[in-house]
Backbone bond lengths (Angstrom), bond angles and torsions (degrees), N, CA, C in turn:
res aa  C-N    CA-C-N  psi(-1)  N-CA   C-N-CA  omega(-1)  CA-C   N-CA-C  phi
1 M - - - 1.444 - - 1.522 108.82 -
2 K 1.295 114.96 147.97 1.469 121.26 177.80 1.527 108.91 -130.76
3 C 1.319 114.34 148.23 1.460 120.10 177.01 1.521 108.75 -139.18
4 V 1.319 115.26 157.73 1.459 120.97 174.86 1.530 107.16 -115.77
5 C 1.306 115.33 137.85 1.456 121.33 -177.35 1.527 110.84 -75.55
6 K 1.328 115.31 127.85 1.470 121.86 175.91 1.528 111.67 -99.19
7 Y 1.335 115.72 -33.29 1.461 121.09 -175.54 1.519 109.51 -142.19
8 S 1.328 116.59 141.21 1.462 120.28 172.71 1.526 110.55 -109.67
9 K 1.312 116.22 -10.79 1.469 122.46 176.80 1.523 107.68 -115.64
10 Y 1.333 115.75 124.60 1.461 118.04 -177.23 1.526 111.31 -62.48
11 G 1.316 117.17 -30.01 1.454 120.98 177.87 1.516 113.71 -63.00
12 D 1.342 118.36 -19.57 1.466 122.21 178.37 1.526 113.09 -82.32
13 V 1.336 116.78 -14.70 1.468 120.74 178.95 1.530 108.17 -68.47
14 P 1.331 117.54 128.72 1.473 118.85 178.15 1.529 110.90 -57.58
15 N 1.317 116.26 141.98 1.463 121.43 -176.38 1.517 112.96 -52.07
16 E 1.327 117.59 -38.76 1.463 120.06 -177.44 1.534 112.88 -69.72
17 E 1.342 117.48 -14.18 1.464 121.70 178.43 1.523 112.69 -98.61
18 K 1.317 118.06 -14.26 1.464 121.56 -175.47 1.522 111.44 -72.09
19 S 1.343 114.46 137.81 1.457 119.57 174.52 1.523 111.50 -116.31
20 F 1.328 117.82 -10.76 1.462 122.30 -179.75 1.523 109.69 -109.13
21 D 1.312 115.88 140.11 1.456 121.32 173.93 1.522 109.00 -98.47
22 G 1.314 116.05 146.94 1.452 120.44 174.19 1.517 115.87 77.32
23 L 1.309 118.84 14.21 1.465 120.88 -179.85 1.522 113.21 -106.96
24 D 1.313 118.31 7.93 1.462 120.12 -174.03 1.518 114.21 -56.62
25 S 1.319 117.95 -25.39 1.468 119.43 179.73 1.536 112.29 -90.37
26 A 1.336 117.72 -3.45 1.471 121.34 -177.78 1.524 111.35 -69.78
27 I 1.327 115.37 133.20 1.459 123.09 175.22 1.519 106.86 -121.64
28 Y 1.339 116.39 129.53 1.456 122.09 -174.78 1.525 111.04 -106.67
29 D 1.329 115.25 153.77 1.468 121.47 -178.03 1.524 111.46 -85.47
30 V 1.317 116.02 49.87 1.465 123.10 175.90 1.525 107.41 -123.25
31 D 1.325 115.64 155.24 1.460 120.45 -176.87 1.523 110.41 -110.24
32 V 1.322 115.59 126.08 1.463 121.05 177.77 1.529 109.05 -56.29
33 G 1.334 115.58 131.64 1.459 121.70 -179.58 1.517 114.21 92.06
34 S 1.323 118.17 -15.06 1.464 121.03 179.60 1.523 110.57 -80.66
35 T 1.335 114.51 148.45 1.462 121.73 177.74 1.521 108.69 -100.28
36 Y 1.327 115.91 136.27 1.459 122.11 -177.96 1.522 110.69 -128.90
37 T 1.330 114.74 149.44 1.453 121.20 172.17 1.518 108.50 -84.22
38 I 1.326 116.06 136.73 1.463 121.67 175.55 1.523 106.65 -97.18
39 Y 1.332 116.53 119.36 1.459 121.87 -177.46 1.523 112.42 -95.75
40 G 1.309 117.04 -10.83 1.455 121.74 177.90 1.512 109.42 -173.22
41 Q 1.307 114.51 162.97 1.463 121.37 175.65 1.515 107.60 -133.65
42 S 1.325 115.95 147.94 1.455 119.58 176.12 1.516 109.69 -140.03
43 I 1.305 113.53 152.78 1.459 120.81 165.63 1.520 103.48 -107.70
44 F 1.312 115.83 111.14 1.463 121.97 -178.15 1.518 107.57 -124.67
45 K 1.318 116.13 122.93 1.467 122.08 -175.10 1.525 110.60 53.62
46 G 1.333 115.62 36.83 1.458 121.24 177.52 1.519 115.13 76.86
47 K 1.335 118.22 8.83 1.463 122.68 -177.61 1.527 110.52 -117.47
48 L 1.335 116.23 139.52 1.455 121.53 179.17 1.522 110.24 -82.28
49 K 1.338 115.04 131.39 1.463 121.98 177.38 1.522 109.22 -131.59
50 Y 1.342 115.86 152.71 1.456 122.86 177.61 1.526 109.34 -112.94
51 L 1.325 116.08 139.65 1.459 121.91 174.24 1.522 107.69 -90.87
52 I 1.327 115.40 112.95 1.464 122.19 -174.19 1.531 109.08 -130.89
53 D 1.310 115.73 147.01 1.464 122.91 177.01 1.533 107.82 -114.77
54 P 1.333 117.75 75.56 1.471 120.33 -170.42 1.528 114.93 -63.96
55 Q 1.312 118.01 -28.43 1.459 120.52 -179.76 1.532 111.42 -92.40
56 D 1.344 116.40 -0.89 1.457 123.22 -179.94 1.524 111.63 53.81
57 N 1.345 115.17 43.16 1.459 120.75 -178.79 1.529 112.51 -121.27
58 S 1.339 116.06 18.65 1.468 122.95 -179.72 1.523 112.11 58.64
59 R 1.319 115.45 36.55 1.462 122.31 174.35 1.535 107.51 -130.43
60 P 1.336 115.67 70.29 1.462 119.85 -173.39 1.515 113.13 -72.47
61 N 1.308 114.63 162.97 1.465 122.90 174.40 1.517 108.33 -136.65
62 W 1.325 114.23 164.05 1.463 121.75 174.66 1.522 108.54 -95.04
63 Y 1.332 116.55 131.47 1.461 122.75 -176.38 1.525 109.86 -125.35
64 P 1.340 116.79 143.11 1.465 119.48 176.20 1.531 110.68 -58.68
65 A 1.327 116.24 133.88 1.463 121.63 -177.14 1.518 112.63 -59.96
66 E 1.314 117.93 -30.02 1.458 119.80 -175.11 1.529 113.56 -70.37
67 L 1.329 117.27 -6.67 1.467 120.09 174.47 1.526 112.04 -76.27
68 F 1.341 117.60 -10.66 1.456 122.16 -169.02 1.525 112.49 -132.43
69 D 1.338 114.95 160.27 1.460 123.85 166.34 1.518 106.97 -113.85
70 I 1.314 117.16 137.69 1.462 121.14 175.96 1.525 108.40 -76.03
71 V 1.335 116.76 129.91 1.467 121.14 176.97 1.525 111.50 -112.41
72 D 1.326 117.56 -16.35 1.465 123.01 173.05 1.518 106.48 -145.92
73 G 1.309 116.17 107.06 1.455 121.75 -175.65 1.514 114.82 -87.47
74 S 1.319 117.93 6.51 1.466 120.24 179.00 1.525 108.95 -69.91
75 P 1.330 117.70 124.94 1.463 118.53 179.09 1.522 110.59 -65.45
76 G 1.304 115.58 156.30 1.459 120.39 179.06 1.516 111.23 -61.31
77 R 1.312 115.72 151.64 1.465 121.40 177.32 1.523 109.49 -57.09
78 G 1.321 116.15 129.06 1.451 119.92 177.29 1.519 115.38 77.40
79 W 1.322 117.80 11.10 1.460 119.90 179.65 1.515 110.61 -62.46
80 E 1.313 114.32 147.53 1.457 122.65 175.62 1.518 108.69 -124.38
81 F 1.326 115.25 168.78 1.461 121.70 -179.50 1.519 108.83 -134.70
82 Q 1.325 115.95 144.45 1.459 121.64 174.55 1.516 109.08 -142.82
83 Y 1.317 114.74 130.09 1.461 121.84 175.72 1.519 107.52 -104.04
84 F 1.317 116.60 135.27 1.452 121.23 179.16 1.527 108.48 -112.12
85 P 1.334 116.28 111.19 1.464 118.42 179.37 1.517 110.91 -54.07
86 R 1.294 114.61 151.37 1.466 121.94 -177.34 1.522 111.36 -43.41
87 D 1.301 115.37 130.23 1.465 125.25 176.49 1.526 115.07 69.66
88 A 1.331 118.83 -3.13 1.466 119.58 179.67 1.529 111.10 -67.79
89 K 1.311 118.05 -38.30 1.462 122.09 -178.68 1.528 110.87 -124.78
90 G 1.307 117.40 29.84 1.454 120.36 179.54 1.513 110.94 73.63
91 D 1.318 116.86 -124.62 1.461 122.11 -175.11 1.527 114.04 -83.41
92 L 1.307 117.30 -8.36 1.458 121.52 -177.42 1.527 109.84 -84.22
93 G 1.340 116.61 119.20 1.461 121.60 -177.45 1.511 114.23 -98.83
94 A 1.338 117.36 -34.71 1.461 120.74 -178.47 1.524 109.08 -163.73
95 L 1.335 114.57 154.75 1.463 122.02 176.78 1.517 109.94 -138.20
96 W 1.316 116.33 140.58 1.466 124.37 170.44 1.513 105.81 -126.80
97 G 1.308 117.10 142.13 1.454 118.84 175.11 1.505 112.45 151.82
98 Y 1.329 115.14 -158.94 1.451 120.92 -178.19 1.534 110.50 -69.70
99 R 1.314 114.53 159.08 1.470 122.71 -170.57 1.529 114.16 -48.90
100 E 1.328 118.47 -53.33 1.467 120.89 -176.97 1.525 111.59 -61.60
101 L 1.303 116.70 -39.94 1.454 120.77 -179.80 1.521 110.82 -60.77
102 V 1.328 116.29 -44.14 1.460 121.83 -174.08 1.525 112.33 -81.29
103 R 1.302 117.05 -39.10 1.464 119.71 -173.74 1.523 114.66 -88.83
104 D 1.308 117.41 -15.31 1.463 120.58 -176.30 1.534 109.46 -127.29
105 V 1.310 115.56 97.75 1.468 119.73 -178.11 1.527 110.68 -62.60
106 E 1.331 117.22 -27.27 1.462 119.23 176.00 1.530 110.43 -64.54
107 H 1.328 117.28 -36.24 1.474 119.88 176.04 1.531 109.14 -61.79
108 F 1.319 117.25 -43.78 1.468 122.02 176.88 1.527 109.91 -55.36
109 N 1.318 116.77 -50.00 1.469 121.04 -179.42 1.528 111.35 -66.38
110 N 1.330 116.64 -43.64 1.466 120.40 -178.30 1.521 112.16 -66.56
111 L 1.323 117.19 -32.37 1.462 120.94 176.09 1.525 109.56 -63.64
112 A 1.317 116.11 -45.39 1.470 120.57 178.43 1.529 111.70 -64.51
113 D 1.342 115.83 -32.05 1.470 120.94 -179.84 1.526 112.99 -86.85
114 R 1.347 116.73 1.53 1.463 122.61 177.76 1.522 113.44 64.14
115 E 1.341 115.73 33.16 1.468 120.68 175.75 1.531 108.48 -66.88
116 E 1.316 116.18 135.03 1.463 120.90 -174.72 1.530 112.88 -56.98
117 A 1.324 117.95 -43.72 1.474 120.65 -178.22 1.529 110.75 -62.23
118 A 1.320 117.75 -39.10 1.467 121.51 179.28 1.524 110.76 -68.24
119 L 1.327 117.52 -40.56 1.461 120.72 178.68 1.536 110.73 -65.69
120 L 1.328 116.77 -37.70 1.466 120.02 176.80 1.525 110.84 -66.27
121 A 1.328 117.08 -40.56 1.471 120.58 177.36 1.531 110.30 -62.73
122 F 1.330 116.88 -40.12 1.462 120.37 176.93 1.530 110.17 -63.18
123 A 1.329 117.26 -44.76 1.468 121.46 179.61 1.529 110.71 -60.26
124 R 1.337 117.59 -38.65 1.468 120.71 176.89 1.518 110.32 -63.50
125 Q 1.315 118.42 -39.54 1.465 122.07 178.36 1.515 110.48 -63.77
126 K 1.313 117.08 -42.03 1.467 120.79 177.79 1.528 111.18 -61.33
127 A 1.334 116.01 -40.02 1.460 120.11 -178.91 1.527 111.65 -67.92
128 V 1.324 116.51 -36.80 1.463 121.82 -179.57 1.532 111.20 -75.76
129 R 1.320 115.23 -36.02 1.469 121.85 -177.42 1.518 109.18 -123.43
130 P 1.316 117.25 74.88 1.471 120.05 -176.22 1.527 111.65 -62.38
131 A 1.321 114.20 156.61 1.473 121.60 -178.25 1.508 112.06 -61.95
């Protein structure tokens, strides 16, 4: 999947498109007009987020979906999906993406925590499935 950045400041998102409260001062490390590969999607606390590596350094982050427009909606090769029934995994409702991301919730958490093994696993996925 590919998306193009519409906003790098959450405060610039029109109110009718916002799904997060209290983020108006948030500034993201994405560039308006740039196209990014989406390596995963999550529903976290009922909000859609995209896993993007904007600096292309295998250090991805989760970004609010409303910052972007989808320009290629084809899911990544080999993508999987997992739904987590309410309260089964806390705030995580669903995941789409590469196998480790979807099948191993610890990988999801470790990626967010910048654990070296998770970042290396992400880098391997990028190498196997280039943008």
